[in-house]
N, C-alpha and C positions, 0 to 999 in steps of 0.2 A: 520468764516466758521461754527462754532457750532450754532450760532444764526440763520443762514440761514437754516440749516438743521432742526432745531426745528420748524421754521415757516412753512417750506414745509410740514413736518410731521403733524403738527397740522392742517394746512389748508386742507390737504387731508382727515384727520379724520372728520373734521367739514363738509366738502363738502359731504362726503359719508353719514353722518348722515342726513344732510339736504336733500339730494336727496331721501333718503328713506322716509322722511317725506313729500315729494312732493313740496319742495321749489325750485324755479328756481336757476340755477347756479350763476347768478349775485348776488342774495340775499345771497346765501350760502357763496360766497366769502367774502361779507361784514361781515357776522356773524362770519366767521372764523377769519378774521382780528381783529375783536373786541374781540374775545374770546382767541386769542393766548396767551397773557401774563398770563391769569388766568390758562389756561391748562398747560403751561410750568411750572408755579409755583407749580401746583398740582403734576405734574409728577416728578419734582425735589424733592419735599418733600417725595413722596412715594418711589422713587427709590434710594434715598440717604442713 
């Protein structure tokens, strides 16, 4: 359950950033999927 929540949160953040940059939603989702492990690692490091 934890991993699912992390993926959803990271995906929403990445899609929001991409939308503000003018990237279409499909590309934003792909970028979010690729960036998720890195963002999760960063957040765990900073919040631990």
